[in-house]
C-alpha positions as CSV (number, residue, x, y, z in Angstrom):
1,M,-14.5,25.9,9.6
2,P,-13.5,28.0,12.6
3,E,-11.4,31.1,12.4
4,Y,-8.9,31.8,15.1
5,S,-7.5,35.3,15.6
6,L,-4.7,36.7,17.7
7,S,-3.7,40.3,18.2
8,I,-0.2,41.1,19.4
9,K,0.3,44.6,20.5
10,N,3.8,44.6,22.1
11,K,7.2,43.1,21.4
12,M,7.3,39.4,22.1
13,N,9.6,37.5,24.5
14,L,10.5,33.8,24.6
15,S,7.5,32.8,26.7
16,D,5.1,34.6,24.3
17,Y,6.3,32.5,21.4
18,S,5.5,29.4,23.4
19,K,2.0,30.7,24.0
20,V,1.5,31.5,20.3
21,Y,2.7,28.0,19.4
22,D,0.2,26.5,21.8
23,Y,-2.6,28.6,20.3
24,I,-1.6,27.7,16.7
25,N,-1.9,24.1,17.7
26,L,-5.6,24.5,18.6
27,A,-6.5,24.8,14.9
28,N,-7.6,21.7,13.0
29,N,-7.6,20.8,9.3
30,N,-9.3,23.5,7.2
31,D,-9.3,26.1,10.0
32,S,-8.1,29.6,9.3
33,F,-5.8,31.6,11.6
34,V,-5.2,35.4,11.5
35,V,-2.5,37.2,13.5
36,T,-2.3,41.0,13.7
37,L,0.8,42.7,14.9
38,N,2.1,46.2,15.4
39,E,4.2,47.6,12.5
40,D,7.4,47.5,14.5
41,N,7.1,43.7,15.2
42,I,8.5,42.7,11.8
43,N,10.9,40.1,13.3
44,D,8.1,38.6,15.4
45,M,6.0,38.4,12.2
46,Q,8.7,36.4,10.4
47,I,9.1,34.0,13.4
48,I,5.3,33.4,13.6
49,C,5.1,32.7,9.9
50,Y,7.8,30.1,10.2
51,M,6.0,28.5,13.2
52,M,2.7,28.4,11.2
53,Q,4.4,26.9,8.1
54,N,6.0,24.2,10.3
55,N,2.5,23.4,11.6
56,N,1.1,22.7,8.1
57,F,-0.4,26.1,7.4
58,D,-0.5,27.8,4.1
59,V,0.5,31.3,5.0
60,S,0.0,34.7,3.3
61,L,1.0,38.2,4.5
62,E,-0.5,41.6,4.3
63,D,1.8,44.5,5.2
64,R,0.2,47.6,6.5
65,Y,-3.2,46.1,6.9
66,E,-5.0,48.8,9.0
67,D,-3.7,51.5,11.2
68,E,-0.1,50.5,10.3
69,Q,-0.5,46.9,11.5
70,L,0.9,43.8,10.0
71,R,-1.3,40.8,9.2
72,I,-0.6,37.1,8.8
73,M,-3.3,34.9,7.4
74,G,-3.0,31.1,7.5
75,Y,-5.1,28.2,6.5
76,K,-4.4,24.7,8.1
77,K,-3.9,22.2,5.4
78,R,-5.4,18.8,5.6
79,T,-2.9,16.2,6.9
80,P,-2.8,12.8,5.3
């Protein structure tokens, strides 16, 4: 079961969301995916969570993970 991780350090723009979406789609069933963002990216965090949920991920959040960062953890559910 591979684990994918993505660290986002700056505010995101529209093309960044497209790249995140492409990266999320690399994950297969039962893979985990962790996204770390700066604390001031709360809106980006909500959008990424929505993207992951729409791609069949179980998503959990950890506010203030380390060094004032936000963390999204997802697990790709098995598709029928």
